[in-house]
N, C-alpha and C positions, 0 to 999 in steps of 0.2 A: 347170308353172308354175315359173320361178324365184323364189326369194323373197330378197329384200337384209335384211339385218340393218344395226343401228348401225354394227358391225365394216366393212361393206363402205364404208357412206356415209363412216367417217373412213378409209378405207384410199384410196378416189377422193378426197378433200378432200387426202390427205397427197400422193398423186402430184401433183394439179394444183398445189400450193402449193412442190413440192419439197422436204417437210419430212419427218420422221419421223413414225409414226404416234402415237408418244407426245406431239408437240409439238400435233399436231391435234384428237387426241380430246378434251382439256378444252374446245375451241372447240366443236366439233361437239354435245357435252354441255351447253356452257352454252346453245347457240342451240334446243334441243328442252327444255331444261328453263325458258328464258323463254317459249316459245311454251304449253308445257304449264301454267305457272302464269298467264299472262295468261288464258289460257283458261278455268281453274278458277276464276279470281277474278273470271271474269264476273258483272255483276248487274242482270239476270240474262242479260243478252246482251250479244255483243262482235263486232268484226270484225275482222281480221288481214290486210292486203292486203299480199302481197308481188308488188311488180311484175314481171313476166314470169314468175311463176310460179303464183301464183294467188291466192283466197281464202279463207281460213278463218272459217267463223262459229258462234258457238254462238246457237242459237234456242230460243225457248221452244215447248214444246207445249202444246196444249189437254189438259183433263182429259176422259177418255171414260167417262162413265157406265154404257155399256152396251156394252162391248168384250165380244168372245166366244172362249173358250179352243177352238181347234179341236181339241183332243184330246176335251175332255169334253164339250162344246157349252155351256158352263155360261156365264151372264153373269156379267163380274167388273168391277169398276170400277179403271181405271187413271187414278192421279193426273197432275197436269203435273208436267212433268220438264223438261230442256234436252237438247239433242240437237245433234251435230257436222254441219257440213255444209261441202264442199268444193267449190269451182267454180274450174276449172284457167283459166290465161291465155288470151288468144287466140292466143299463140305455140305454148303446150302444144296447145290444141285442135287447132289446123292439123296439128300434126305427127301426132297422134293418129286423125286424119280422114283422113290419106293410106293409099290402099290397100293392102293386104298383097300381099308378091311370091308366085310361085308356090312357093317353098321354105319360106314360112312357113305358108301355107296347108296344107301336107302335114304340119307339124308339129304342127300344129293338129289334125287328124284322129287323129292316133296319140295 
């Protein structure tokens, strides 16, 4: 599996904008910071909708008074908290649903 880092995204944006990476890095960083701060300041829920990309949501979870630790089988209390959820756009979903070609399937087996 290929892992892409923030630097890879900065490089891709720089190539698309025909700008050096040092000029695009602050913009990418600013967008990621804005998304992070918006999600962290959710009181307690929020929805960030990016057209043709997807929706990020911060959702509340309920308390689980009788959860079970699978290692020890001990019952534990899990307090309510927040979680993130991403739902891809129709455009992204359609692309991801396309069948893989033969060469891509062989790479997955290795």
